[in-house]
N, C-alpha and C positions, 0 to 999 in steps of 0.2 A: 456465468459465473456471479454468485451473490458478493456484496462488497463485504470486506472485513474489517472489522473495527477491534483495535487493541489499546489498552491502556495502561499506564502506571499510576501510582499517585499523583504524579505532576505533569505527565505526557501523554500524548495520544497518537496513533499511527491509524490510518486508513488506507485501505488498498481496494482498488476497483480496476477490473479490465473493461476497455471501452475500444470503440471504434473512433478515432479522430476525422475531421473534416475532410480529409483527403483519402478516408476508407482504411487507413492503416490501423492495425492493432497495436494498443498501447496500453501499459500498466500505469495507472495515476497513483501515486502515493502521497497523501498529504499528512504532514505530521507536524506536531509543535507543542506548545505550552498548554495546559489545561488553565492555568491562571491568569495568564494575559492573552492577548489578541496578537500572538508572535507565530504566525503561520508560514510553512513552506510547502514546495509542491517539487516532487520528482517525478519526471516522466520516462518510463522506460520503454522502449519499441521493440517489439517482439514480431517474429515473422508469420505466425499464424496463431490462432486460440488453441491450439494444440501445445504450443510451447509455453502458454500463460501458466500452466500448473507448475511446471519445473521452476519457472522464475519465482512465481508467489510462493511456493514452499521453502525456497532459499530465503526469501525475505522474511517469512514468517518465523524460520528457524532461529535467524539471526535477533529479531524481536524478542522471541522467547528467551533466548539466552541472555538478553539485557533487561529482562525481569517484566517485560510486558505479559498482560493477560487479556484474553477474549473477553469481548463485552458480550 
């Protein structure tokens, strides 16, 4: 899956599905302010790459509801 970048005028959100060091499938969500170096990271463990699409679709829906746009 390709990384997803979303922004508002003041914030950004980056979503990427990767394998961690233990071989588990995780979704890494980086988000924060575009104006200052105020970054956060949220990691969601999923059972398989097949489950990634459903989780990412849920995250994207919430971000779109909060005014984010795709880059």
